C-alpha positions, 0 to 999 in steps of 0.5 A: 583456821579449820581444825585438822581432822585425821581419817581413820585407818582402813583397818580400824574402820573395818574392825569397828564395822565388824564389831557394830554388825556383831552387836546386831548378830549380823554375820560378816567377814573380811574376804580381802584384806587391803592396805591397813592404812589407806585401803579403800573398802567395799561392802558386799551384802549377801542376802543368801538367796542368790542375790547380792550387792556391793557398796563403796564409799564416795566423796562429794566434792561440793559438800566434802561429805562421804557416803556409801553408794551402790556399786553393783546389784544383782546375781551373786556371781555377777557381784562377785565378778565385779568385785574381782574386777575391782580387786584387779584394779586395786590390790589394796582394796578391803572387801567385807562380806555381810550375810543377812537375809533381811538385807541389813548392812548398817552403812546408813547408821551414824558414824559409818559414813565418815 
């Protein structure tokens, strides 16, 4: 029998992510507060040069793993338009905006993909 693993709530994950970013002095803030329990999360990375990208978490049916994939990349206004479109489909969506000239988002660090 496999052990039952509970998922973190969206709110808990977002707060933990913001805390991790603070440890690296990377500014970030919530621009859309989704459903506290089960809302999906988008992370927008703003490199403060007019460019941005957004990441969303995907689920691999073959392995059962979760990972962060690039959703959109380009001019910041285009990325914002894509995020606005996503919010139109899913009002429970969380959006976290990370601002870092070096392009750091920390999503590839252990513990953030689950």
